[in-house]
OpenMM code with the backbone's topology and positions (N, CA, C; nanometers):
from openmm import Vec3, app, unit

residues = "GLU VAL THR ALA SER GLY ILE ALA SER LYS VAL LEU LYS VAL GLY VAL GLY LYS GLU LYS PRO GLN SER SER SER THR VAL THR VAL ASP TYR SER GLY TRP THR THR ASP GLY ARG LEU PHE ASP SER SER VAL LEU ARG GLY ARG PRO ALA THR PHE ARG LEU ASP GLN VAL ILE GLN GLY TRP THR GLU GLY VAL GLN LEU MET VAL VAL GLY GLU LYS ARG ARG PHE TRP ILE PRO GLY THR LEU ALA TYR GLY ASP ASN PRO SER GLY GLY LYS PRO ALA".split()
positions = [
    Vec3(6.2869, 8.5269, 5.9071),
    Vec3(6.2858, 8.4104, 5.8203),
    Vec3(6.1615, 8.3271, 5.8528),
    Vec3(6.0887, 8.2871, 5.7497),
    Vec3(5.9703, 8.2035, 5.7661),
    Vec3(5.9799, 8.0873, 5.6673),
    Vec3(5.9606, 7.9659, 5.7180),
    Vec3(5.9658, 7.8475, 5.6318),
    Vec3(5.8338, 7.8319, 5.5562),
    Vec3(5.8335, 7.7447, 5.4578),
    Vec3(5.7127, 7.7181, 5.3800),
    Vec3(5.5995, 7.6655, 5.4675),
    Vec3(5.6327, 7.5959, 5.5758),
    Vec3(5.5306, 7.5398, 5.6645),
    Vec3(5.4784, 7.6411, 5.7667),
    Vec3(5.5413, 7.7592, 5.7748),
    Vec3(5.4928, 7.8638, 5.8636),
    Vec3(5.5721, 7.8863, 5.9902),
    Vec3(5.6850, 7.8175, 6.0069),
    Vec3(5.7700, 7.8412, 6.1240),
    Vec3(5.8483, 7.9697, 6.1009),
    Vec3(5.8327, 8.0643, 6.1921),
    Vec3(5.9115, 8.1874, 6.1865),
    Vec3(6.0286, 8.1710, 6.2825),
    Vec3(6.1438, 8.2276, 6.2458),
    Vec3(6.2584, 8.2192, 6.3351),
    Vec3(6.3481, 8.3408, 6.3174),
    Vec3(6.4275, 8.3631, 6.4210),
    Vec3(6.5232, 8.4729, 6.4202),
    Vec3(6.6511, 8.4240, 6.4850),
    Vec3(6.7639, 8.4423, 6.4183),
    Vec3(6.8931, 8.4047, 6.4750),
    Vec3(6.9315, 8.5087, 6.5791),
    Vec3(6.9548, 8.4620, 6.7025),
    Vec3(6.9941, 8.5495, 6.8115),
    Vec3(7.1449, 8.5490, 6.8332),
    Vec3(7.2088, 8.4373, 6.7972),
    Vec3(7.3541, 8.4244, 6.8075),
    Vec3(7.3992, 8.3339, 6.6933),
    Vec3(7.4923, 8.3814, 6.6161),
    Vec3(7.5444, 8.3051, 6.5032),
    Vec3(7.6287, 8.1893, 6.5541),
    Vec3(7.6104, 8.0722, 6.4937),
    Vec3(7.6872, 7.9542, 6.5308),
    Vec3(7.8110, 7.9392, 6.4446),
    Vec3(7.8698, 7.8194, 6.4498),
    Vec3(7.9917, 7.7917, 6.3741),
    Vec3(7.9683, 7.6755, 6.2786),
    Vec3(8.0422, 7.6750, 6.1706),
    Vec3(8.0344, 7.5647, 6.0755),
    Vec3(7.9164, 7.5775, 5.9822),
    Vec3(7.9027, 7.4755, 5.8974),
    Vec3(7.7953, 7.4749, 5.7987),
    Vec3(7.7082, 7.3510, 5.8107),
    Vec3(7.7524, 7.2534, 5.8906),
    Vec3(7.6782, 7.1280, 5.9025),
    Vec3(7.5537, 7.1470, 5.9881),
    Vec3(7.4409, 7.0989, 5.9342),
    Vec3(7.3127, 7.1075, 6.0039),
    Vec3(7.2613, 6.9665, 6.0298),
    Vec3(7.1872, 6.9471, 6.1380),
    Vec3(7.1371, 6.8128, 6.1691),
    Vec3(7.0308, 6.7677, 6.0691),
    Vec3(7.0124, 6.6375, 6.0599),
    Vec3(6.9076, 6.5764, 5.9788),
    Vec3(6.7914, 6.5403, 6.0705),
    Vec3(6.6783, 6.5032, 6.0140),
    Vec3(6.5614, 6.4697, 6.0963),
    Vec3(6.5867, 6.3485, 6.1861),
    Vec3(6.6820, 6.2638, 6.1504),
    Vec3(6.7133, 6.1460, 6.2317),
    Vec3(6.8293, 6.1701, 6.3285),
    Vec3(6.8827, 6.2922, 6.3320),
    Vec3(6.9964, 6.3237, 6.4189),
    Vec3(6.9545, 6.3328, 6.5649),
    Vec3(7.0479, 6.3014, 6.6534),
    Vec3(7.0315, 6.3262, 6.7964),
    Vec3(7.1041, 6.4563, 6.8267),
    Vec3(7.0343, 6.5488, 6.8915),
    Vec3(7.0910, 6.6799, 6.9217),
    Vec3(7.0849, 6.7061, 7.0719),
    Vec3(7.1695, 6.7953, 7.1180),
    Vec3(7.1676, 6.8419, 7.2562),
    Vec3(7.1478, 6.9923, 7.2516),
    Vec3(7.0421, 7.0386, 7.3180),
    Vec3(7.0059, 7.1800, 7.3109),
    Vec3(6.9626, 7.2325, 7.4473),
    Vec3(6.9771, 7.3620, 7.4652),
    Vec3(6.9115, 7.4335, 7.5735),
    Vec3(6.7929, 7.5036, 7.5100),
    Vec3(6.6789, 7.5030, 7.5776),
    Vec3(6.5593, 7.5648, 7.5213),
    Vec3(6.4675, 7.6149, 7.6318),
    Vec3(6.3814, 7.7079, 7.5948),
    Vec3(6.2710, 7.7519, 7.6792),
    Vec3(6.1497, 7.7611, 7.5890),
    Vec3(6.0375, 7.7044, 7.6338),
    Vec3(5.9150, 7.7065, 7.5560),
    Vec3(5.8128, 7.7980, 7.6194),
    Vec3(5.7524, 7.8836, 7.5372),
    Vec3(5.6565, 7.9832, 7.5840),
    Vec3(5.5248, 7.9671, 7.5092),
    Vec3(5.4148, 7.9923, 7.5778),
    Vec3(5.2841, 7.9934, 7.5127),
    Vec3(5.2674, 8.1263, 7.4403),
    Vec3(5.1650, 8.1352, 7.3558),
    Vec3(5.1417, 8.2595, 7.2823),
    Vec3(5.1007, 8.3735, 7.3747),
    Vec3(5.0531, 8.3419, 7.4960),
    Vec3(5.0181, 8.4481, 7.5903),
    Vec3(5.1307, 8.4769, 7.6903),
    Vec3(5.2512, 8.4265, 7.6630),
    Vec3(5.3674, 8.4640, 7.7426),
    Vec3(5.3976, 8.3805, 7.8650),
    Vec3(5.3363, 8.2620, 7.8765),
    Vec3(5.3647, 8.1750, 7.9913),
    Vec3(5.4746, 8.0746, 7.9557),
    Vec3(5.5748, 8.0650, 8.0420),
    Vec3(5.6805, 7.9658, 8.0260),
    Vec3(5.6220, 7.8289, 8.0612),
    Vec3(5.6329, 7.7309, 7.9700),
    Vec3(5.5783, 7.5989, 8.0009),
    Vec3(5.6847, 7.4914, 8.0149),
    Vec3(5.8060, 7.5175, 7.9700),
    Vec3(5.9127, 7.4188, 7.9833),
    Vec3(6.0459, 7.4885, 7.9585),
    Vec3(6.1504, 7.4444, 8.0286),
    Vec3(6.2805, 7.5077, 8.0097),
    Vec3(6.3937, 7.4184, 8.0590),
    Vec3(6.4804, 7.3797, 7.9673),
    Vec3(6.6006, 7.3068, 8.0082),
    Vec3(6.6950, 7.4006, 8.0831),
    Vec3(6.6876, 7.5284, 8.0512),
    Vec3(6.7731, 7.6275, 8.1169),
    Vec3(6.7416, 7.6320, 8.2662),
    Vec3(6.6120, 7.6360, 8.3021),
    Vec3(6.5740, 7.6397, 8.4434),
    Vec3(6.6076, 7.5097, 8.5151),
    Vec3(6.6060, 7.3978, 8.4422),
    Vec3(6.6448, 7.2702, 8.5027),
    Vec3(6.7960, 7.2601, 8.5214),
    Vec3(6.8700, 7.3466, 8.4528),
    Vec3(7.0148, 7.3492, 8.4688),
    Vec3(7.0906, 7.2461, 8.3870),
    Vec3(7.0239, 7.1884, 8.2867),
    Vec3(7.0943, 7.0920, 8.2009),
    Vec3(7.0271, 7.0883, 8.0638),
    Vec3(7.1056, 7.0792, 7.9593),
    Vec3(7.0480, 7.0721, 7.8248),
    Vec3(6.9728, 6.9406, 7.8039),
    Vec3(6.8869, 6.9413, 7.7047),
    Vec3(6.8096, 6.8222, 7.6685),
    Vec3(6.8717, 6.7568, 7.5456),
    Vec3(6.8701, 6.6241, 7.5431),
    Vec3(6.9199, 6.5479, 7.4287),
    Vec3(6.8052, 6.4643, 7.3746),
    Vec3(6.7817, 6.4732, 7.2439),
    Vec3(6.6725, 6.3975, 7.1833),
    Vec3(6.6960, 6.3807, 7.0342),
    Vec3(6.6292, 6.2808, 6.9781),
    Vec3(6.6284, 6.2616, 6.8324),
    Vec3(6.5263, 6.3569, 6.7739),
    Vec3(6.5614, 6.4228, 6.6660),
    Vec3(6.4717, 6.5205, 6.6064),
    Vec3(6.3432, 6.4588, 6.5530),
    Vec3(6.3449, 6.3298, 6.5205),
    Vec3(6.2214, 6.2682, 6.4711),
    Vec3(6.1323, 6.2165, 6.5844),
    Vec3(6.1664, 6.2498, 6.7095),
    Vec3(6.0884, 6.2068, 6.8255),
    Vec3(6.0238, 6.3247, 6.8993),
    Vec3(6.0228, 6.4419, 6.8384),
    Vec3(5.9666, 6.5614, 6.9014),
    Vec3(5.8612, 6.6223, 6.8083),
    Vec3(5.8007, 6.7328, 6.8504),
    Vec3(5.6993, 6.7962, 6.7662),
    Vec3(5.7591, 6.8333, 6.6306),
    Vec3(5.6747, 6.8328, 6.5289),
    Vec3(5.7197, 6.8580, 6.3919),
    Vec3(5.7901, 6.9933, 6.3785),
    Vec3(5.7440, 7.0924, 6.4529),
    Vec3(5.8071, 7.2240, 6.4468),
    Vec3(5.9520, 7.2220, 6.4929),
    Vec3(5.9824, 7.1400, 6.5934),
    Vec3(6.1213, 7.1248, 6.6392),
    Vec3(6.2022, 7.0477, 6.5357),
    Vec3(6.1432, 6.9414, 6.4830),
    Vec3(6.2144, 6.8609, 6.3831),
    Vec3(6.2588, 6.9492, 6.2681),
    Vec3(6.1684, 7.0306, 6.2184),
    Vec3(6.1994, 7.1185, 6.1059),
    Vec3(6.2897, 7.2345, 6.1465),
    Vec3(6.2574, 7.2998, 6.2566),
    Vec3(6.3300, 7.4199, 6.2958),
    Vec3(6.4751, 7.3966, 6.3332),
    Vec3(6.5007, 7.2936, 6.4118),
    Vec3(6.6384, 7.2692, 6.4565),
    Vec3(6.7282, 7.2308, 6.3387),
    Vec3(6.6698, 7.1776, 6.2331),
    Vec3(6.7493, 7.1449, 6.1141),
    Vec3(6.8012, 7.2696, 6.0423),
    Vec3(6.7523, 7.3863, 6.0787),
    Vec3(6.8010, 7.5119, 6.0211),
    Vec3(6.9281, 7.5607, 6.0897),
    Vec3(6.9617, 7.5002, 6.2036),
    Vec3(7.0675, 7.5518, 6.2899),
    Vec3(7.2019, 7.4821, 6.2701),
    Vec3(7.3079, 7.5522, 6.3120),
    Vec3(7.4424, 7.4952, 6.3167),
    Vec3(7.4882, 7.4966, 6.4625),
    Vec3(7.5959, 7.4283, 6.4916),
    Vec3(7.6485, 7.4192, 6.6282),
    Vec3(7.6719, 7.5585, 6.6860),
    Vec3(7.6268, 7.5778, 6.8088),
    Vec3(7.6499, 7.7033, 6.8796),
    Vec3(7.5503, 7.8131, 6.8479),
    Vec3(7.4620, 7.7902, 6.7531),
    Vec3(7.3646, 7.8923, 6.7150),
    Vec3(7.2542, 7.9015, 6.8199),
    Vec3(7.2062, 8.0235, 6.8412),
    Vec3(7.0902, 8.0456, 6.9274),
    Vec3(6.9833, 8.1081, 6.8391),
    Vec3(6.8638, 8.0462, 6.8405),
    Vec3(6.7575, 8.0899, 6.7503),
    Vec3(6.6239, 8.0881, 6.8240),
    Vec3(6.5421, 8.1865, 6.7978),
    Vec3(6.4059, 8.1903, 6.8526),
    Vec3(6.3097, 8.1446, 6.7437),
    Vec3(6.2184, 8.0541, 6.7811),
    Vec3(6.1177, 8.0022, 6.6881),
    Vec3(5.9785, 8.0432, 6.7317),
    Vec3(5.8936, 8.0680, 6.6343),
    Vec3(5.7503, 8.0836, 6.6528),
    Vec3(5.6877, 7.9711, 6.5706),
    Vec3(5.6353, 7.8703, 6.6401),
    Vec3(5.5883, 7.7486, 6.5745),
    Vec3(5.4353, 7.7471, 6.5744),
    Vec3(5.3733, 7.7340, 6.4557),
    Vec3(5.2268, 7.7279, 6.4504),
    Vec3(5.1735, 7.6034, 6.5215),
    Vec3(5.0524, 7.6140, 6.5743),
    Vec3(4.9903, 7.5036, 6.6459),
    Vec3(4.9852, 7.3748, 6.5662),
    Vec3(4.9681, 7.3852, 6.4355),
    Vec3(4.9608, 7.2653, 6.3509),
    Vec3(5.0910, 7.1870, 6.3500),
    Vec3(5.2017, 7.2513, 6.3869),
    Vec3(5.3315, 7.1845, 6.3916),
    Vec3(5.3776, 7.1610, 6.5354),
    Vec3(5.2854, 7.1838, 6.6292),
    Vec3(5.3200, 7.1687, 6.7709),
    Vec3(5.2138, 7.0833, 6.8401),
    Vec3(5.1342, 7.1469, 6.9242),
    Vec3(5.0358, 7.0759, 7.0062),
    Vec3(4.8933, 7.1044, 6.9634),
    Vec3(4.8741, 7.1640, 6.8460),
    Vec3(4.7413, 7.1990, 6.7975),
    Vec3(4.7013, 7.3376, 6.8440),
    Vec3(4.5879, 7.3838, 6.7935),
    Vec3(4.5416, 7.5176, 6.8294),
    Vec3(4.4693, 7.5204, 6.9626),
    Vec3(4.4163, 7.4077, 7.0073),
    Vec3(4.3447, 7.3999, 7.1347),
    Vec3(4.3936, 7.2765, 7.2110),
    Vec3(4.5185, 7.2780, 7.2588),
    Vec3(4.5734, 7.1603, 7.3256),
    Vec3(4.5088, 7.1357, 7.4616),
    Vec3(4.5168, 7.0123, 7.5052),
    Vec3(4.4654, 6.9777, 7.6377),
    Vec3(4.5691, 6.8924, 7.7097),
    Vec3(4.5399, 6.8564, 7.8314),
    Vec3(4.6299, 6.7681, 7.9054),
    Vec3(4.7598, 6.8330, 7.9463),
    Vec3(4.7586, 6.9635, 7.9707),
    Vec3(4.8778, 7.0316, 8.0178),
    Vec3(4.9721, 7.0779, 7.9084),
    Vec3(4.9360, 7.0530, 7.7837),
    Vec3(5.0203, 7.0993, 7.6733),
    Vec3(4.9981, 7.2487, 7.6530),
    Vec3(5.0994, 7.3187, 7.6050),
    Vec3(5.0886, 7.4644, 7.5915),
    Vec3(4.9912, 7.5050, 7.4814),
    Vec3(4.9351, 7.6234, 7.4975),
    Vec3(4.8450, 7.6785, 7.3967),
    Vec3(4.9241, 7.7583, 7.2958),
] * unit.nanometer
topology = app.Topology()
chain = topology.addChain("A")
for resn in residues:
    res = topology.addResidue(resn, chain)
    for name in ("N", "CA", "C"):
        topology.addAtom(name, app.Element.getBySymbol(name[0]), res)
């Protein structure tokens, strides 16, 4: 599945229900973030606790992508740089 903005995703585990979050929703998720060259740059799983945040307070790719999900769903996203940290990020942000 690919959105109009270029986010590709694959459902790894089907969730329950039909209700999806809105861009202003607060969600609690477990996630791992990887660079395009395979380096792990962040992971709530490794920290041992899920992250809670408002979808309108994170990168645009997360705001859009998480709105595709339902409770309990596990999904892998491939987010273009334009919806994340850019194509040439600096300051410790992932590439």
